[in-house]
FILOFI-273838 format. One record per residue (C-alpha): z, x, y; residue in three letters. Coordinates in nm, 2 decimals. Last residue first. Layout:
N
<r c3="Z" c1="X" c2="Y" residuo="ala"/>
...
//
This chain:
344
<r c3="-6.36" c1="-4.57" c2="-10.58" residuo="ala"/>
<r c3="-6.57" c1="-4.31" c2="-10.76" residuo="ser"/>
<r c3="-6.77" c1="-4.58" c2="-10.93" residuo="val"/>
<r c3="-6.83" c1="-4.77" c2="-10.60" residuo="arg"/>
<r c3="-6.93" c1="-4.45" c2="-10.42" residuo="ser"/>
<r c3="-7.17" c1="-4.36" c2="-10.71" residuo="arg"/>
<r c3="-7.33" c1="-4.71" c2="-10.69" residuo="arg"/>
<r c3="-7.37" c1="-4.69" c2="-10.31" residuo="leu"/>
<r c3="-7.52" c1="-4.34" c2="-10.34" residuo="val"/>
<r c3="-7.77" c1="-4.47" c2="-10.60" residuo="leu"/>
<r c3="-7.85" c1="-4.77" c2="-10.38" residuo="leu"/>
<r c3="-7.92" c1="-4.54" c2="-10.09" residuo="phe"/>
<r c3="-8.15" c1="-4.33" c2="-10.31" residuo="phe"/>
<r c3="-8.35" c1="-4.64" c2="-10.40" residuo="pro"/>
<r c3="-8.38" c1="-4.71" c2="-10.02" residuo="ala"/>
<r c3="-8.45" c1="-4.35" c2="-9.92" residuo="gly"/>
<r c3="-8.78" c1="-4.28" c2="-10.09" residuo="ile"/>
<r c3="-8.96" c1="-4.61" c2="-9.99" residuo="met"/>
<r c3="-8.78" c1="-4.60" c2="-9.66" residuo="ala"/>
<r c3="-8.90" c1="-4.24" c2="-9.59" residuo="thr"/>
<r c3="-9.25" c1="-4.35" c2="-9.66" residuo="val"/>
<r c3="-9.23" c1="-4.66" c2="-9.44" residuo="val"/>
<r c3="-9.08" c1="-4.46" c2="-9.15" residuo="gly"/>
<r c3="-9.37" c1="-4.22" c2="-9.17" residuo="ile"/>
<r c3="-9.61" c1="-4.49" c2="-9.07" residuo="pro"/>
<r c3="-9.90" c1="-4.47" c2="-9.31" residuo="leu"/>
<r c3="-10.22" c1="-4.31" c2="-9.19" residuo="glu"/>
<r c3="-10.58" c1="-4.42" c2="-9.25" residuo="ala"/>
<r c3="-10.83" c1="-4.15" c2="-9.34" residuo="pro"/>
<r c3="-10.65" c1="-4.12" c2="-9.58" residuo="ala"/>
<r c3="-10.42" c1="-4.36" c2="-9.76" residuo="met"/>
<r c3="-10.19" c1="-4.11" c2="-9.93" residuo="val"/>
<r c3="-10.29" c1="-3.83" c2="-9.70" residuo="thr"/>
<r c3="-10.12" c1="-3.89" c2="-9.36" residuo="arg"/>
<r c3="-9.79" c1="-4.03" c2="-9.48" residuo="ala"/>
<r c3="-9.77" c1="-3.78" c2="-9.77" residuo="ala"/>
<r c3="-9.80" c1="-3.48" c2="-9.53" residuo="val"/>
<r c3="-9.54" c1="-3.65" c2="-9.31" residuo="asp"/>
<r c3="-9.30" c1="-3.67" c2="-9.60" residuo="thr"/>
<r c3="-9.36" c1="-3.30" c2="-9.66" residuo="leu"/>
<r c3="-9.27" c1="-3.22" c2="-9.30" residuo="val"/>
<r c3="-8.97" c1="-3.46" c2="-9.32" residuo="leu"/>
<r c3="-8.83" c1="-3.30" c2="-9.63" residuo="phe"/>
<r c3="-8.88" c1="-2.94" c2="-9.51" residuo="ala"/>
<r c3="-8.69" c1="-3.01" c2="-9.19" residuo="ala"/>
<r c3="-8.41" c1="-3.19" c2="-9.38" residuo="gly"/>
<r c3="-8.41" c1="-2.89" c2="-9.62" residuo="leu"/>
<r c3="-8.34" c1="-2.65" c2="-9.34" residuo="met"/>
<r c3="-8.07" c1="-2.84" c2="-9.15" residuo="leu"/>
<r c3="-7.92" c1="-2.99" c2="-9.47" residuo="ser"/>
<r c3="-7.88" c1="-2.64" c2="-9.61" residuo="leu"/>
<r c3="-7.71" c1="-2.52" c2="-9.29" residuo="pro"/>
<r c3="-7.47" c1="-2.82" c2="-9.29" residuo="leu"/>
<r c3="-7.38" c1="-2.83" c2="-9.67" residuo="leu"/>
<r c3="-7.31" c1="-2.46" c2="-9.71" residuo="leu"/>
<r c3="-7.01" c1="-2.42" c2="-9.48" residuo="arg"/>
<r c3="-6.97" c1="-2.80" c2="-9.50" residuo="his"/>
<r c3="-6.81" c1="-2.77" c2="-9.84" residuo="ser"/>
<r c3="-6.90" c1="-3.09" c2="-10.04" residuo="pro"/>
<r c3="-7.07" c1="-2.94" c2="-10.35" residuo="gly"/>
<r c3="-7.38" c1="-2.71" c2="-10.39" residuo="val"/>
<r c3="-7.62" c1="-2.93" c2="-10.59" residuo="val"/>
<r c3="-7.50" c1="-3.29" c2="-10.55" residuo="leu"/>
<r c3="-7.41" c1="-3.22" c2="-10.19" residuo="arg"/>
<r c3="-7.76" c1="-3.10" c2="-10.11" residuo="val"/>
<r c3="-7.91" c1="-3.43" c2="-10.24" residuo="ala"/>
<r c3="-7.64" c1="-3.62" c2="-10.05" residuo="his"/>
<r c3="-7.72" c1="-3.44" c2="-9.72" residuo="pro"/>
<r c3="-8.09" c1="-3.49" c2="-9.77" residuo="val"/>
<r c3="-8.11" c1="-3.86" c2="-9.86" residuo="val"/>
<r c3="-7.85" c1="-4.01" c2="-9.62" residuo="ile"/>
<r c3="-7.96" c1="-3.86" c2="-9.28" residuo="gly"/>
<r c3="-8.33" c1="-3.89" c2="-9.38" residuo="val"/>
<r c3="-8.28" c1="-4.26" c2="-9.45" residuo="phe"/>
<r c3="-8.46" c1="-4.39" c2="-9.14" residuo="gly"/>
<r c3="-8.73" c1="-4.28" c2="-8.91" residuo="ile"/>
<r c3="-8.72" c1="-4.48" c2="-8.58" residuo="leu"/>
<r c3="-8.96" c1="-4.34" c2="-8.32" residuo="gly"/>
<r c3="-9.07" c1="-3.98" c2="-8.32" residuo="ser"/>
<r c3="-9.01" c1="-3.86" c2="-7.97" residuo="ala"/>
<r c3="-8.72" c1="-4.07" c2="-7.85" residuo="ser"/>
<r c3="-8.58" c1="-4.05" c2="-8.20" residuo="val"/>
<r c3="-8.56" c1="-3.67" c2="-8.17" residuo="val"/>
<r c3="-8.36" c1="-3.69" c2="-7.85" residuo="ala"/>
<r c3="-8.13" c1="-3.98" c2="-7.96" residuo="ala"/>
<r c3="-8.05" c1="-3.79" c2="-8.27" residuo="thr"/>
<r c3="-7.96" c1="-3.47" c2="-8.09" residuo="gly"/>
<r c3="-7.74" c1="-3.65" c2="-7.84" residuo="leu"/>
<r c3="-7.58" c1="-3.86" c2="-8.11" residuo="thr"/>
<r c3="-7.50" c1="-3.56" c2="-8.34" residuo="ala"/>
<r c3="-7.35" c1="-3.37" c2="-8.04" residuo="ala"/>
<r c3="-7.15" c1="-3.67" c2="-7.91" residuo="leu"/>
<r c3="-7.02" c1="-3.75" c2="-8.26" residuo="val"/>
<r c3="-6.92" c1="-3.39" c2="-8.32" residuo="leu"/>
<r c3="-6.74" c1="-3.36" c2="-7.99" residuo="val"/>
<r c3="-6.56" c1="-3.69" c2="-8.03" residuo="leu"/>
<r c3="-6.45" c1="-3.62" c2="-8.39" residuo="arg"/>
<r c3="-6.32" c1="-3.28" c2="-8.29" residuo="ser"/>
<r c3="-6.12" c1="-3.42" c2="-8.00" residuo="arg"/>
<r c3="-5.97" c1="-3.70" c2="-8.22" residuo="ala"/>
<r c3="-5.90" c1="-3.47" c2="-8.52" residuo="pro"/>
<r c3="-5.72" c1="-3.19" c2="-8.32" residuo="asp"/>
<r c3="-5.70" c1="-2.91" c2="-8.58" residuo="val"/>
<r c3="-5.40" c1="-2.69" c2="-8.60" residuo="gly"/>
<r c3="-5.32" c1="-2.73" c2="-8.98" residuo="leu"/>
<r c3="-5.07" c1="-3.00" c2="-8.92" residuo="ser"/>
<r c3="-5.34" c1="-3.19" c2="-8.73" residuo="ala"/>
<r c3="-5.57" c1="-3.17" c2="-9.03" residuo="ala"/>
<r c3="-5.30" c1="-3.30" c2="-9.26" residuo="glu"/>
<r c3="-5.25" c1="-3.61" c2="-9.04" residuo="val"/>
<r c3="-5.62" c1="-3.66" c2="-8.98" residuo="asp"/>
<r c3="-5.72" c1="-3.65" c2="-9.35" residuo="gly"/>
<r c3="-5.81" c1="-3.39" c2="-9.61" residuo="val"/>
<r c3="-6.18" c1="-3.40" c2="-9.50" residuo="ala"/>
<r c3="-6.08" c1="-3.29" c2="-9.15" residuo="met"/>
<r c3="-6.03" c1="-2.94" c2="-9.27" residuo="val"/>
<r c3="-6.38" c1="-2.91" c2="-9.42" residuo="asp"/>
<r c3="-6.51" c1="-3.06" c2="-9.09" residuo="leu"/>
<r c3="-6.33" c1="-2.80" c2="-8.89" residuo="val"/>
<r c3="-6.50" c1="-2.53" c2="-9.10" residuo="arg"/>
<r c3="-6.84" c1="-2.66" c2="-9.01" residuo="arg"/>
<r c3="-6.76" c1="-2.70" c2="-8.64" residuo="his"/>
<r c3="-6.98" c1="-2.42" c2="-8.52" residuo="val"/>
<r c3="-7.27" c1="-2.58" c2="-8.72" residuo="leu"/>
<r c3="-7.23" c1="-2.91" c2="-8.54" residuo="ile"/>
<r c3="-7.23" c1="-2.74" c2="-8.19" residuo="val"/>
<r c3="-7.53" c1="-2.53" c2="-8.28" residuo="ala"/>
<r c3="-7.72" c1="-2.83" c2="-8.42" residuo="ser"/>
<r c3="-7.66" c1="-3.03" c2="-8.10" residuo="ala"/>
<r c3="-7.77" c1="-2.74" c2="-7.87" residuo="leu"/>
<r c3="-8.08" c1="-2.65" c2="-8.06" residuo="ala"/>
<r c3="-8.18" c1="-3.01" c2="-8.12" residuo="val"/>
<r c3="-8.14" c1="-3.09" c2="-7.75" residuo="tyr"/>
<r c3="-8.33" c1="-2.78" c2="-7.63" residuo="pro"/>
<r c3="-8.62" c1="-2.85" c2="-7.88" residuo="leu"/>
<r c3="-8.69" c1="-3.21" c2="-7.80" residuo="val"/>
<r c3="-8.88" c1="-3.17" c2="-7.47" residuo="val"/>
<r c3="-9.06" c1="-2.86" c2="-7.57" residuo="leu"/>
<r c3="-9.17" c1="-3.02" c2="-7.90" residuo="val"/>
<r c3="-9.29" c1="-3.33" c2="-7.73" residuo="glu"/>
<r c3="-9.51" c1="-3.13" c2="-7.48" residuo="ser"/>
<r c3="-9.66" c1="-2.90" c2="-7.75" residuo="trp"/>
<r c3="-10.00" c1="-3.07" c2="-7.79" residuo="gly"/>
<r c3="-10.01" c1="-3.45" c2="-7.75" residuo="asp"/>
<r c3="-9.82" c1="-3.53" c2="-8.07" residuo="thr"/>
<r c3="-9.83" c1="-3.80" c2="-8.34" residuo="ser"/>
<r c3="-9.52" c1="-3.78" c2="-8.54" residuo="leu"/>
<r c3="-9.46" c1="-4.14" c2="-8.64" residuo="gly"/>
<r c3="-9.19" c1="-4.40" c2="-8.67" residuo="gly"/>
<r c3="-9.19" c1="-4.76" c2="-8.78" residuo="leu"/>
<r c3="-9.03" c1="-4.88" c2="-8.45" residuo="leu"/>
<r c3="-9.31" c1="-4.72" c2="-8.25" residuo="trp"/>
<r c3="-9.58" c1="-4.91" c2="-8.43" residuo="ser"/>
<r c3="-9.37" c1="-5.22" c2="-8.42" residuo="tyr"/>
<r c3="-9.36" c1="-5.21" c2="-8.04" residuo="val"/>
<r c3="-9.73" c1="-5.13" c2="-8.00" residuo="glu"/>
<r c3="-9.82" c1="-5.43" c2="-8.22" residuo="arg"/>
<r c3="-9.57" c1="-5.66" c2="-8.06" residuo="leu"/>
<r c3="-9.70" c1="-5.60" c2="-7.70" residuo="ser"/>
<r c3="-9.87" c1="-5.94" c2="-7.66" residuo="asp"/>
<r c3="-9.55" c1="-6.10" c2="-7.78" residuo="asp"/>
<r c3="-9.37" c1="-6.04" c2="-7.45" residuo="phe"/>
<r c3="-9.10" c1="-6.30" c2="-7.45" residuo="arg"/>
<r c3="-9.06" c1="-6.29" c2="-7.83" residuo="gln"/>
<r c3="-9.03" c1="-5.91" c2="-7.82" residuo="gln"/>
<r c3="-8.77" c1="-5.93" c2="-7.54" residuo="val"/>
<r c3="-8.55" c1="-6.17" c2="-7.74" residuo="phe"/>
<r c3="-8.59" c1="-5.96" c2="-8.06" residuo="thr"/>
<r c3="-8.47" c1="-5.65" c2="-7.86" residuo="gln"/>
<r c3="-8.17" c1="-5.84" c2="-7.72" residuo="ala"/>
<r c3="-8.07" c1="-5.95" c2="-8.08" residuo="ala"/>
<r c3="-8.11" c1="-5.59" c2="-8.20" residuo="asn"/>
<r c3="-7.90" c1="-5.47" c2="-7.91" residuo="thr"/>
<r c3="-7.62" c1="-5.72" c2="-8.00" residuo="phe"/>
<r c3="-7.63" c1="-5.65" c2="-8.37" residuo="ala"/>
<r c3="-7.62" c1="-5.27" c2="-8.31" residuo="ala"/>
<r c3="-7.32" c1="-5.30" c2="-8.08" residuo="val"/>
<r c3="-7.13" c1="-5.50" c2="-8.35" residuo="ala"/>
<r c3="-7.22" c1="-5.26" c2="-8.63" residuo="val"/>
<r c3="-7.12" c1="-4.97" c2="-8.41" residuo="gly"/>
<r c3="-6.78" c1="-5.14" c2="-8.34" residuo="ala"/>
<r c3="-6.74" c1="-5.16" c2="-8.71" residuo="leu"/>
<r c3="-6.79" c1="-4.79" c2="-8.75" residuo="ile"/>
<r c3="-6.55" c1="-4.72" c2="-8.46" residuo="ile"/>
<r c3="-6.29" c1="-4.94" c2="-8.63" residuo="val"/>
<r c3="-6.33" c1="-4.75" c2="-8.96" residuo="val"/>
<r c3="-6.29" c1="-4.42" c2="-8.78" residuo="ala"/>
<r c3="-5.95" c1="-4.50" c2="-8.64" residuo="asn"/>
<r c3="-5.84" c1="-4.18" c2="-8.47" residuo="gln"/>
<r c3="-5.97" c1="-4.26" c2="-8.12" residuo="pro"/>
<r c3="-5.77" c1="-4.58" c2="-8.10" residuo="gly"/>
<r c3="-5.83" c1="-4.91" c2="-8.28" residuo="gly"/>
<r c3="-5.95" c1="-5.16" c2="-8.02" residuo="ile"/>
<r c3="-6.01" c1="-4.96" c2="-7.70" residuo="ser"/>
<r c3="-6.13" c1="-4.65" c2="-7.89" residuo="arg"/>
<r c3="-6.38" c1="-4.85" c2="-8.09" residuo="gly"/>
<r c3="-6.52" c1="-5.03" c2="-7.78" residuo="leu"/>
<r c3="-6.56" c1="-4.70" c2="-7.59" residuo="thr"/>
<r c3="-6.72" c1="-4.53" c2="-7.90" residuo="tyr"/>
<r c3="-6.97" c1="-4.81" c2="-7.95" residuo="thr"/>
<r c3="-7.05" c1="-4.85" c2="-7.58" residuo="ala"/>
<r c3="-7.12" c1="-4.48" c2="-7.55" residuo="phe"/>
<r c3="-7.32" c1="-4.50" c2="-7.87" residuo="val"/>
<r c3="-7.54" c1="-4.77" c2="-7.73" residuo="ala"/>
<r c3="-7.57" c1="-4.59" c2="-7.39" residuo="leu"/>
<r c3="-7.70" c1="-4.27" c2="-7.57" residuo="val"/>
<r c3="-7.96" c1="-4.46" c2="-7.78" residuo="gly"/>
<r c3="-8.09" c1="-4.66" c2="-7.48" residuo="gly"/>
<r c3="-8.11" c1="-4.35" c2="-7.26" residuo="val"/>
<r c3="-8.31" c1="-4.17" c2="-7.53" residuo="phe"/>
<r c3="-8.54" c1="-4.46" c2="-7.60" residuo="ala"/>
<r c3="-8.60" c1="-4.52" c2="-7.23" residuo="ala"/>
<r c3="-8.69" c1="-4.15" c2="-7.19" residuo="met"/>
<r c3="-8.92" c1="-4.14" c2="-7.49" residuo="pro"/>
<r c3="-9.10" c1="-4.47" c2="-7.38" residuo="ile"/>
<r c3="-9.13" c1="-4.38" c2="-7.01" residuo="gly"/>
<r c3="-9.25" c1="-4.02" c2="-7.05" residuo="phe"/>
<r c3="-9.61" c1="-4.11" c2="-6.95" residuo="met"/>
<r c3="-9.50" c1="-4.33" c2="-6.66" residuo="gly"/>
<r c3="-9.23" c1="-4.59" c2="-6.62" residuo="leu"/>
<r c3="-9.47" c1="-4.87" c2="-6.52" residuo="ala"/>
<r c3="-9.66" c1="-4.82" c2="-6.84" residuo="gly"/>
<r c3="-9.69" c1="-5.19" c2="-6.93" residuo="gly"/>
<r c3="-9.32" c1="-5.29" c2="-6.88" residuo="ser"/>
<r c3="-9.34" c1="-5.43" c2="-7.24" residuo="val"/>
<r c3="-9.35" c1="-5.08" c2="-7.38" residuo="ile"/>
<r c3="-9.05" c1="-4.95" c2="-7.17" residuo="ala"/>
<r c3="-8.84" c1="-5.24" c2="-7.26" residuo="leu"/>
<r c3="-8.92" c1="-5.20" c2="-7.63" residuo="thr"/>
<r c3="-8.84" c1="-4.82" c2="-7.61" residuo="ala"/>
<r c3="-8.50" c1="-4.90" c2="-7.47" residuo="gly"/>
<r c3="-8.43" c1="-5.17" c2="-7.73" residuo="leu"/>
<r c3="-8.53" c1="-4.94" c2="-8.01" residuo="gly"/>
<r c3="-8.32" c1="-4.65" c2="-7.88" residuo="ala"/>
<r c3="-8.02" c1="-4.88" c2="-7.87" residuo="gly"/>
<r c3="-8.09" c1="-5.01" c2="-8.22" residuo="ser"/>
<r c3="-8.15" c1="-4.66" c2="-8.36" residuo="ser"/>
<r c3="-7.85" c1="-4.50" c2="-8.20" residuo="val"/>
<r c3="-7.61" c1="-4.79" c2="-8.28" residuo="gly"/>
<r c3="-7.32" c1="-4.59" c2="-8.42" residuo="leu"/>
<r c3="-7.44" c1="-4.56" c2="-8.78" residuo="leu"/>
<r c3="-7.80" c1="-4.46" c2="-8.69" residuo="tyr"/>
<r c3="-7.74" c1="-4.09" c2="-8.77" residuo="pro"/>
<r c3="-7.62" c1="-4.17" c2="-9.12" residuo="asp"/>
<r c3="-7.29" c1="-4.29" c2="-9.27" residuo="ala"/>
<r c3="-7.30" c1="-4.41" c2="-9.64" residuo="leu"/>
<r c3="-7.08" c1="-4.13" c2="-9.78" residuo="pro"/>
<r c3="-6.80" c1="-4.22" c2="-9.53" residuo="asn"/>
<r c3="-6.54" c1="-3.96" c2="-9.44" residuo="arg"/>
<r c3="-6.59" c1="-4.06" c2="-9.08" residuo="phe"/>
<r c3="-6.64" c1="-3.71" c2="-8.94" residuo="val"/>
<r c3="-6.78" c1="-3.56" c2="-9.26" residuo="gly"/>
<r c3="-7.04" c1="-3.84" c2="-9.31" residuo="gln"/>
<r c3="-7.13" c1="-3.82" c2="-8.95" residuo="tyr"/>
<r c3="-7.18" c1="-3.45" c2="-8.97" residuo="ala"/>
<r c3="-7.40" c1="-3.47" c2="-9.28" residuo="ala"/>
<r c3="-7.61" c1="-3.74" c2="-9.11" residuo="gly"/>
<r c3="-7.64" c1="-3.53" c2="-8.80" residuo="ala"/>
<r c3="-7.76" c1="-3.23" c2="-9.01" residuo="val"/>
<r c3="-8.02" c1="-3.45" c2="-9.17" residuo="ala"/>
<r c3="-8.15" c1="-3.62" c2="-8.86" residuo="leu"/>
<r c3="-8.16" c1="-3.30" c2="-8.67" residuo="met"/>
<r c3="-8.35" c1="-3.10" c2="-8.94" residuo="ala"/>
<r c3="-8.60" c1="-3.38" c2="-9.00" residuo="gly"/>
<r c3="-8.68" c1="-3.42" c2="-8.63" residuo="val"/>
<r c3="-8.71" c1="-3.05" c2="-8.57" residuo="leu"/>
<r c3="-8.93" c1="-3.00" c2="-8.88" residuo="ala"/>
<r c3="-9.15" c1="-3.30" c2="-8.79" residuo="gly"/>
<r c3="-9.20" c1="-3.16" c2="-8.43" residuo="leu"/>
<r c3="-9.29" c1="-2.82" c2="-8.58" residuo="val"/>
<r c3="-9.54" c1="-2.98" c2="-8.81" residuo="val"/>
<r c3="-9.70" c1="-3.19" c2="-8.54" residuo="arg"/>
<r c3="-9.72" c1="-2.90" c2="-8.29" residuo="pro"/>
<r c3="-9.88" c1="-2.68" c2="-8.57" residuo="leu"/>
<r c3="-10.15" c1="-2.93" c2="-8.67" residuo="arg"/>
<r c3="-10.28" c1="-3.05" c2="-8.34" residuo="ile"/>
<r c3="-10.29" c1="-2.78" c2="-8.06" residuo="gln"/>
<r c3="-10.26" c1="-2.45" c2="-8.25" residuo="trp"/>
<r c3="-10.43" c1="-2.53" c2="-8.58" residuo="leu"/>
<r c3="-10.69" c1="-2.78" c2="-8.46" residuo="ile"/>
<r c3="-10.78" c1="-2.55" c2="-8.17" residuo="ala"/>
<r c3="-10.82" c1="-2.26" c2="-8.41" residuo="gln"/>
<r c3="-11.04" c1="-2.47" c2="-8.64" residuo="gln"/>
<r c3="-11.26" c1="-2.55" c2="-8.34" residuo="thr"/>
<r c3="-11.29" c1="-2.19" c2="-8.23" residuo="ala"/>
<r c3="-11.38" c1="-2.09" c2="-8.59" residuo="thr"/>
<r c3="-11.14" c1="-1.93" c2="-8.82" residuo="leu"/>
<r c3="-11.22" c1="-1.57" c2="-8.94" residuo="gly"/>
<r c3="-10.86" c1="-1.46" c2="-8.90" residuo="ser"/>
<r c3="-10.94" c1="-1.15" c2="-8.70" residuo="asp"/>
<r c3="-10.61" c1="-0.97" c2="-8.63" residuo="leu"/>
<r c3="-10.44" c1="-0.83" c2="-8.32" residuo="asn"/>
<r c3="-10.06" c1="-0.81" c2="-8.35" residuo="ile"/>
<r c3="-9.84" c1="-0.69" c2="-8.05" residuo="gly"/>
<r c3="-9.69" c1="-1.03" c2="-7.98" residuo="pro"/>
<r c3="-9.74" c1="-1.28" c2="-8.27" residuo="leu"/>
<r c3="-10.04" c1="-1.52" c2="-8.25" residuo="gly"/>
<r c3="-10.24" c1="-1.29" c2="-8.48" residuo="asp"/>
<r c3="-9.98" c1="-1.36" c2="-8.75" residuo="leu"/>
<r c3="-10.06" c1="-1.73" c2="-8.73" residuo="leu"/>
<r c3="-10.43" c1="-1.66" c2="-8.75" residuo="glu"/>
<r c3="-10.38" c1="-1.43" c2="-9.05" residuo="leu"/>
<r c3="-10.17" c1="-1.70" c2="-9.22" residuo="ile"/>
<r c3="-10.44" c1="-1.96" c2="-9.16" residuo="thr"/>
<r c3="-10.71" c1="-1.73" c2="-9.28" residuo="arg"/>
<r c3="-10.53" c1="-1.67" c2="-9.61" residuo="asp"/>
<r c3="-10.41" c1="-2.03" c2="-9.66" residuo="pro"/>
<r c3="-10.76" c1="-2.19" c2="-9.60" residuo="thr"/>
<r c3="-10.81" c1="-2.44" c2="-9.32" residuo="leu"/>
<r c3="-11.07" c1="-2.69" c2="-9.42" residuo="gly"/>
<r c3="-11.04" c1="-2.93" c2="-9.12" residuo="ala"/>
<r c3="-10.98" c1="-3.24" c2="-9.34" residuo="pro"/>
<r c3="-10.60" c1="-3.21" c2="-9.37" residuo="gly"/>
<r c3="-10.33" c1="-3.02" c2="-9.55" residuo="val"/>
<r c3="-10.29" c1="-2.66" c2="-9.43" residuo="leu"/>
<r c3="-10.03" c1="-2.69" c2="-9.15" residuo="val"/>
<r c3="-9.80" c1="-2.92" c2="-9.35" residuo="gly"/>
<r c3="-9.84" c1="-2.70" c2="-9.66" residuo="ile"/>
<r c3="-9.74" c1="-2.39" c2="-9.46" residuo="leu"/>
<r c3="-9.44" c1="-2.57" c2="-9.31" residuo="leu"/>
<r c3="-9.33" c1="-2.69" c2="-9.66" residuo="ala"/>
<r c3="-9.36" c1="-2.34" c2="-9.80" residuo="ala"/>
<r c3="-9.15" c1="-2.19" c2="-9.52" residuo="cys"/>
<r c3="-8.89" c1="-2.46" c2="-9.56" residuo="leu"/>
<r c3="-8.87" c1="-2.40" c2="-9.94" residuo="ile"/>
<r c3="-8.83" c1="-2.03" c2="-9.87" residuo="leu"/>
<r c3="-8.55" c1="-2.09" c2="-9.63" residuo="ala"/>
<r c3="-8.38" c1="-2.31" c2="-9.88" residuo="ala"/>
<r c3="-8.40" c1="-2.03" c2="-10.14" residuo="gly"/>
<r c3="-8.26" c1="-1.78" c2="-9.89" residuo="leu"/>
<r c3="-7.97" c1="-2.01" c2="-9.82" residuo="leu"/>
<r c3="-7.90" c1="-2.05" c2="-10.19" residuo="val"/>
<r c3="-7.92" c1="-1.67" c2="-10.26" residuo="val"/>
<r c3="-7.69" c1="-1.60" c2="-9.96" residuo="thr"/>
<r c3="-7.43" c1="-1.85" c2="-10.09" residuo="arg"/>
<r c3="-7.44" c1="-1.71" c2="-10.44" residuo="arg"/>
<r c3="-7.38" c1="-1.36" c2="-10.30" residuo="gln"/>
<r c3="-7.09" c1="-1.48" c2="-10.09" residuo="ser"/>
<r c3="-6.94" c1="-1.65" c2="-10.39" residuo="ile"/>
<r c3="-6.98" c1="-1.34" c2="-10.60" residuo="gly"/>
<r c3="-6.82" c1="-1.12" c2="-10.34" residuo="ala"/>
<r c3="-6.53" c1="-1.36" c2="-10.30" residuo="lys"/>
<r c3="-6.47" c1="-1.35" c2="-10.68" residuo="ile"/>
<r c3="-6.47" c1="-0.97" c2="-10.68" residuo="met"/>
//
């Protein structure tokens, strides 16, 4: 009877999160100067499904805005938010650190250095130069962090790995600053990328990011029970049949791969990996069986709504989305820090 009640509550919570995500996606598609009404937009979206033929009443221009501008941007925002949030929850579980987020191991600094090098090269790397350089930079930074951490403290010492990430981030940030000073004519473009944004050129960014997000999210969700076991400590987890070192490596690689992919497309968008998992944890508790799927859905909704705010607060100008997430996330970070201190 108790198990049935818990299962029913879990289903209700997941359905509620799915409804919030659907509402956020619809708001993201509707908000803007094109005058898309909810009823016609929904009809147009339904008309795009196989086997359905409906007349939405939208003009050809409005259809182009919906399918080639609004919808790709909203979907990209959902993918980025979902990946950053679920990666943040995974990092916090792996390292048992409430302040961990997707940039903990040097992803952001490595990606920033890679993107900066691509920008100052003046387009020599082609149209995919910046995303590819950011992706490679993020992955190499995390590889350096994990290698350094293992060589000093062993694979089970999470604290040493975190400190190694701080060291790698400091080095790559210094290198990035040096490059910016040598090529100051590109500063505006560099800072524009570093502050984050979801500008898209059709569906190309979505198609590039989607496989990485799907793979990384699937790996993390499969390990949700393992994360619950690892919460009791490495020694206890090993006695229960879990290999903490192997699980930590798999989860870190998955979270890093997904984060590097979305960062390469959106730039640096901070605090999503802290705000969303902690907000979910306050409502449903620490169990990763609910925490991870809810972080995935609500992270997507959070970033879509944040993007709506970024492009409407100062319309027709557009705020960098990283500025909006920082304004929300910085006070939340201090709240989490205070709660961590009190509980300690």
